[in-house]
C-alpha positions as CSV (number, residue, x, y, z in Angstrom):
1,M,25.5,28.7,-4.4
2,S,23.6,31.9,-4.0
3,V,22.1,34.3,-6.7
4,L,21.8,38.1,-6.0
5,V,19.1,39.7,-8.2
6,Q,19.8,43.5,-8.2
7,K,17.7,46.4,-9.7
8,V,19.4,48.3,-12.3
9,V,19.7,52.1,-11.6
10,G,18.8,54.5,-14.2
11,R,16.0,56.0,-16.3
12,R,14.5,55.4,-19.6
13,F,15.3,57.8,-22.6
14,G,13.4,56.6,-25.8
15,R,14.0,53.0,-26.2
16,Y,17.2,53.0,-23.9
17,F,17.6,52.6,-20.0
18,F,20.7,53.7,-18.3
19,P,22.0,55.8,-15.3
20,F,23.7,59.2,-15.8
21,A,27.0,57.6,-14.8
22,G,28.6,54.7,-13.2
23,G,32.0,53.2,-12.3
24,V,34.4,52.0,-9.7
25,A,35.7,54.1,-6.7
26,F,38.9,53.3,-4.5
27,S,39.5,54.5,-1.2
28,Q,43.3,54.5,-1.8
29,N,44.5,56.0,-5.1
30,T,47.4,53.8,-6.2
31,Y,48.3,55.7,-9.3
32,A,49.1,59.5,-8.5
33,W,50.9,60.8,-11.4
34,T,51.8,64.1,-9.6
35,P,52.8,64.8,-6.0
36,R,49.8,67.2,-5.8
37,I,47.5,64.1,-5.5
38,V,46.6,63.0,-2.0
39,R,46.5,59.3,-2.4
40,E,44.4,58.7,0.9
41,E,41.5,60.6,-0.8
42,G,40.9,57.9,-3.4
43,M,40.4,57.7,-7.1
44,V,37.2,57.2,-9.4
45,R,36.9,55.6,-12.8
46,L,33.8,57.3,-14.3
47,V,31.8,56.5,-17.4
48,L,28.6,57.6,-18.8
49,G,25.8,55.0,-18.7
50,L,26.1,51.5,-17.2
51,G,29.5,51.3,-15.3
52,T,30.6,48.1,-17.1
53,R,32.9,50.1,-19.2
54,A,34.8,51.3,-16.1
55,V,35.0,47.8,-14.4
56,D,36.5,46.2,-17.4
57,Q,39.2,47.5,-19.6
58,I,37.6,48.1,-23.1
59,E,40.0,49.3,-25.8
60,P,40.0,51.8,-27.4
61,D,37.7,53.5,-25.0
62,Y,38.6,55.3,-21.9
63,P,37.0,56.3,-18.7
64,R,37.4,59.4,-16.9
65,M,40.2,59.0,-14.3
66,V,39.3,61.2,-11.1
67,P,41.8,61.8,-8.3
68,L,39.3,62.8,-5.7
69,S,41.8,65.2,-3.9
70,H,42.1,67.2,-7.3
71,P,39.0,66.1,-9.4
72,T,39.7,68.5,-12.3
73,L,43.3,67.4,-12.5
74,R,44.0,65.0,-15.4
75,P,47.1,63.5,-17.0
76,E,46.4,64.8,-20.5
77,V,47.1,68.6,-20.9
78,E,46.6,69.3,-24.5
79,P,42.8,69.5,-25.3
80,A,43.6,67.2,-28.4
81,R,44.9,64.5,-26.1
82,V,41.9,64.9,-23.7
83,R,39.7,64.2,-26.7
84,K,41.6,61.4,-27.8
85,Y,41.5,59.7,-24.2
86,S,38.0,60.1,-23.6
87,Q,35.0,58.0,-23.6
88,K,33.3,57.4,-27.0
89,L,30.8,54.6,-26.5
90,V,28.1,53.8,-23.8
91,D,26.7,50.7,-22.5
92,V,22.8,51.0,-22.3
93,I,20.0,48.4,-22.0
94,N,17.7,48.4,-25.1
95,L,14.2,48.0,-23.8
96,E,12.8,46.9,-27.2
97,S,15.4,44.1,-27.8
98,R,15.9,43.4,-24.2
99,R,19.6,43.3,-24.6
100,L,22.5,45.2,-23.4
101,E,23.9,47.2,-26.1
102,T,26.9,49.4,-26.8
103,I,26.4,52.6,-28.7
104,S,28.2,55.7,-29.6
105,Y,27.2,58.5,-27.3
106,M,26.6,60.8,-30.3
107,D,24.2,58.3,-32.0
108,L,22.5,58.0,-28.5
109,F,22.0,61.6,-27.9
110,G,21.0,62.2,-31.5
111,E,18.2,59.9,-31.1
112,T,16.9,60.6,-27.5
113,S,16.3,64.0,-25.9
114,Y,18.9,63.9,-23.0
115,P,18.6,66.7,-20.3
116,D,21.9,66.3,-18.8
117,L,24.5,67.0,-21.6
118,Y,25.5,70.2,-19.5
119,Y,27.1,67.8,-16.9
120,V,28.7,65.2,-19.3
121,V,30.5,67.1,-22.1
122,S,32.7,69.9,-22.9
123,I,33.0,71.8,-26.3
124,Y,36.1,71.3,-28.5
125,Q,36.6,74.3,-30.7
126,D,39.6,75.9,-32.3
127,E,41.8,73.4,-30.5
128,Y,40.4,74.6,-27.1
129,L,38.1,72.8,-24.6
130,S,35.4,74.6,-22.7
131,S,32.4,73.5,-20.4
132,P,28.9,74.5,-21.3
133,M,27.9,77.9,-19.5
134,Y,24.5,77.0,-18.7
135,K,21.9,74.3,-18.7
136,G,19.8,74.2,-22.0
137,E,22.8,75.7,-23.9
138,S,22.6,74.3,-27.4
139,I,25.6,71.9,-27.8
140,S,26.8,70.5,-31.2
141,L,27.4,66.8,-30.5
142,Q,30.1,66.9,-33.4
143,N,32.3,69.2,-31.3
144,S,31.7,67.7,-27.9
145,V,34.0,65.5,-25.6
146,I,32.8,63.6,-22.7
147,T,34.7,65.1,-19.8
148,F,32.3,65.4,-17.0
149,D,33.9,68.6,-15.9
150,N,30.7,70.3,-14.9
151,F,29.6,67.2,-13.1
152,L,32.8,67.2,-11.1
153,T,32.8,70.7,-10.2
154,K,29.0,71.6,-9.8
155,T,27.5,68.9,-8.0
156,S,27.8,67.0,-4.6
157,F,29.5,64.0,-6.3
158,V,33.0,64.4,-5.4
159,P,32.7,65.5,-1.7
160,L,30.0,62.7,-1.1
161,M,32.1,60.0,-2.8
162,K,35.0,61.0,-0.6
163,K,32.9,60.9,2.5
164,V,31.5,57.5,1.7
165,L,35.0,56.0,1.0
166,R,36.2,57.2,4.2
167,K,33.5,55.7,6.2
168,L,33.6,52.5,4.3
169,E,37.3,52.1,4.7
170,A,36.9,52.8,8.4
171,A,34.3,50.3,8.8
172,Y,36.2,47.6,6.9
173,G,39.6,48.5,8.6
174,H,41.1,48.1,5.1
175,P,41.1,50.0,1.8
176,V,38.0,49.4,-0.2
177,D,36.7,49.4,-4.0
178,V,33.3,50.2,-4.6
179,E,31.1,49.8,-7.7
180,F,28.5,52.8,-8.0
181,A,26.0,54.4,-10.0
182,W,24.8,58.0,-10.0
183,D,21.4,59.0,-11.2
184,D,19.1,61.7,-10.6
185,D,21.3,63.4,-8.1
186,K,21.7,60.2,-6.0
187,L,24.5,58.0,-5.3
188,Y,24.0,54.3,-5.3
189,I,26.4,51.9,-3.8
190,L,26.2,48.7,-5.9
191,Q,29.0,46.6,-4.3
192,C,31.7,47.1,-1.9
193,R,34.7,44.9,-1.1
194,S,38.2,44.9,0.4
195,L,40.6,46.3,-2.1
196,A,43.4,43.7,-3.2
197,V,46.1,46.1,-1.9
198,G,49.0,43.7,-1.6
199,E,52.4,45.5,-1.6
200,K,51.3,48.2,-4.0
201,V,49.4,50.2,-1.5
202,G,50.6,48.7,1.7
203,R,54.0,49.9,3.6
204,V,56.9,49.1,1.4
205,V,60.0,48.4,3.4
206,L,63.2,48.9,1.7
207,P,66.2,46.3,2.4
208,K,68.9,48.1,4.4
209,D,72.8,48.3,3.9
210,I,72.6,47.3,0.1
211,P,76.2,47.5,-1.3
212,S,76.5,50.4,-3.7
213,E,77.8,48.2,-6.4
214,D,74.4,46.1,-6.3
215,I,72.2,49.4,-6.9
216,L,71.5,50.0,-10.6
217,F,69.6,53.1,-10.0
218,I,67.7,55.3,-7.3
219,N,65.0,57.6,-7.6
220,D,63.2,60.0,-5.1
221,K,60.9,62.0,-7.4
222,G,57.3,61.1,-8.3
223,V,57.7,57.6,-6.5
224,F,55.0,55.2,-6.7
225,N,54.4,52.4,-4.0
226,G,55.2,49.1,-5.5
227,V,57.4,46.1,-5.3
228,V,58.4,44.3,-8.6
229,R,60.5,41.2,-7.9
230,D,62.4,38.8,-10.1
231,I,63.2,41.0,-13.2
232,E,64.8,38.8,-15.9
233,Y,65.4,41.4,-18.6
234,I,66.0,44.9,-19.2
235,V,65.3,46.5,-22.5
236,Y,67.4,49.7,-22.5
237,V,67.1,52.4,-25.3
238,D,70.3,54.5,-24.8
239,P,68.8,58.2,-24.4
240,K,72.1,59.6,-25.5
241,A,72.5,57.6,-28.6
242,Y,68.8,58.2,-29.3
243,A,69.2,61.9,-29.1
244,Q,72.1,61.9,-31.5
245,L,69.7,60.4,-34.3
246,S,68.9,63.3,-36.8
247,D,66.8,61.1,-39.2
248,Y,63.0,60.9,-38.5
249,V,62.6,57.6,-40.0
250,E,65.5,56.1,-37.8
251,K,63.8,57.4,-34.6
252,M,60.5,56.0,-35.8
253,R,62.2,52.6,-36.4
254,I,63.4,52.4,-32.9
255,G,59.9,52.3,-31.9
256,R,59.4,49.4,-34.1
257,V,62.4,47.7,-32.5
258,V,61.0,48.3,-28.9
259,G,57.5,46.9,-30.0
260,K,59.4,43.6,-31.4
261,A,61.4,43.4,-28.2
262,N,58.0,43.7,-26.2
263,R,56.5,41.0,-28.0
264,V,59.6,38.8,-27.5
265,M,59.5,39.5,-23.9
266,E,55.8,38.3,-23.5
267,G,55.6,35.9,-20.6
268,K,59.0,37.2,-19.2
269,R,59.5,39.6,-16.5
270,Y,61.2,42.6,-17.9
271,A,61.7,46.3,-17.3
272,L,61.7,49.0,-20.2
273,L,64.1,51.9,-19.8
274,G,64.6,54.7,-22.2
275,P,64.4,58.4,-23.2
276,T,62.2,61.0,-21.4
277,R,58.7,60.5,-22.8
278,W,57.4,57.1,-23.8
279,G,54.7,57.4,-26.4
280,T,55.1,61.1,-27.1
281,S,53.9,62.5,-30.5
282,D,57.2,64.7,-30.3
283,I,59.7,62.0,-31.6
284,N,62.6,64.3,-30.2
285,Q,61.4,63.9,-26.7
286,G,61.0,60.1,-26.6
287,V,60.3,57.0,-28.5
288,K,57.1,56.8,-30.3
289,V,55.4,53.6,-29.5
290,G,51.7,52.6,-28.8
291,Y,50.5,50.6,-25.6
292,E,50.7,47.4,-27.7
293,D,54.6,48.0,-27.8
294,I,54.9,48.3,-24.0
295,N,52.1,46.2,-22.6
296,H,54.3,43.2,-21.4
297,T,56.7,45.2,-19.3
298,L,56.3,45.3,-15.5
299,I,58.4,48.9,-15.3
300,L,58.1,51.7,-17.7
301,G,61.0,53.8,-16.9
302,E,62.0,57.2,-18.3
303,I,65.3,58.7,-18.1
304,A,66.0,62.3,-18.0
305,F,69.6,63.4,-18.7
306,R,70.3,67.1,-18.5
307,E,70.6,68.5,-21.9
308,D,72.3,72.1,-22.6
309,G,71.8,72.9,-19.0
310,W,68.3,71.8,-18.5
311,T,66.5,68.6,-17.4
312,P,63.6,67.5,-19.7
313,E,60.2,66.9,-18.4
314,V,59.1,63.1,-18.0
315,S,55.6,62.0,-18.6
316,Y,55.2,59.3,-16.0
317,G,53.5,57.2,-18.5
318,T,50.5,59.4,-18.9
319,H,50.3,58.7,-22.6
320,F,49.2,55.2,-21.5
321,F,47.4,56.4,-18.3
322,N,44.5,54.1,-18.1
323,D,46.2,51.3,-19.5
324,L,49.1,51.3,-16.9
325,V,46.4,51.5,-14.2
326,E,44.7,48.4,-15.6
327,A,47.9,46.4,-16.2
328,N,49.7,47.4,-13.0
329,I,52.7,48.5,-14.8
330,L,54.8,50.8,-12.6
331,P,55.9,54.1,-14.1
332,L,59.1,55.7,-12.9
333,A,61.5,58.4,-13.6
334,I,65.4,58.4,-13.4
335,Y,67.3,61.7,-13.1
336,P,70.9,60.6,-13.5
337,D,72.4,64.1,-13.1
338,Q,70.8,65.0,-9.8
339,P,72.9,65.1,-6.7
340,E,73.2,61.8,-4.9
341,T,71.4,60.0,-7.6
342,I,72.8,56.5,-8.6
343,F,72.5,55.3,-12.2
344,K,74.9,52.8,-13.4
345,E,74.8,53.5,-17.1
346,S,77.9,51.6,-17.7
347,F,76.3,48.5,-16.6
348,L,73.4,49.0,-19.1
349,L,75.9,49.9,-21.8
350,D,78.5,47.1,-21.1
351,A,76.5,44.2,-20.2
352,P,76.3,41.5,-23.1
353,N,73.6,42.8,-25.6
354,H,71.2,40.0,-26.4
355,L,69.4,41.9,-29.1
356,P,71.1,40.4,-32.1
357,S,70.5,36.9,-30.9
358,L,66.8,37.6,-30.0
359,L,65.9,40.0,-32.8
360,P,68.4,39.2,-35.6
361,D,66.6,41.3,-38.1
362,F,67.3,44.5,-36.0
363,A,71.0,43.6,-35.1
364,D,72.0,46.9,-36.6
365,Y,70.4,48.7,-33.7
366,Q,72.4,47.1,-31.0
367,A,74.2,50.3,-30.4
368,L,70.9,52.1,-29.4
369,V,68.8,49.2,-27.9
370,H,70.1,46.9,-25.4
371,I,68.5,43.7,-24.3
372,I,70.2,42.6,-21.0
């Protein structure tokens, strides 16, 4: 057994010690939610303070997910959602108690004089987000959101991290993941190791000459590299039947049925397929669920049928972006009305439905929710 003693990167602010930022960087981006993102340029999970909150999934907090090819791009678009899916807590070392502590960033900055808020936060006001215009600008913590927008656009972090990741991957001859810290305009590499690539990043070879009757669906848009084997169950929320529901309460109840089905599926290998946007706050666009209602699935599929001459926009699971990354849940979209697309809707609707036997309390919903 060996013991590695490593100096902690950071500076002292009052009674607390922490670096400006820390996190994990990957030389290959395995979760590119839009075709604009270049997977080979990598991704970073970035947090204020010690990087422990980026290394481990800590709900309900969220690191900033940074595709290095497009560092300002994020899965959330609306400012309110950016605010919701942002970091709220910071891991620091309390030098007085000599302990690792977790503290609200508002409490931390309210107690200490911190010089780098310009790089850390954006201002949320009148339902808009804007970055500070200049250093030293007076910032109301109550209206602030940790975004790192100025840090990502006005420092050397992004080009330097891309360069480091390229060199490390070339030296290893393999994709890598790196734990890092950034402080006082310096990048510190704390750890580097081969990325557990498996089939998710590596080349996926599709089987050839599959009989058409054995294909449930195909998709050629927003494709993620991955292989999911040995699916035992499909939970299918019929998008057409769901769209026919006019009662808000009934649509909300479908979310409850999905959540119950997800708990029944714990320990089983299942795929969840349903209307266009899982987790949306607009209940007419998709089923309103939380991460705890979908967390046991291996595949989160959104089916976009053409409606009144147009095809609705899918979310690719962005409502649960950080959670899907952590849990290796594969998001996908299916466009049944696209030319040359195969989608065996009849199989999903006509196969024996096990909802009444598995969830007898929700048997009345078997026309909408199918467990196959």
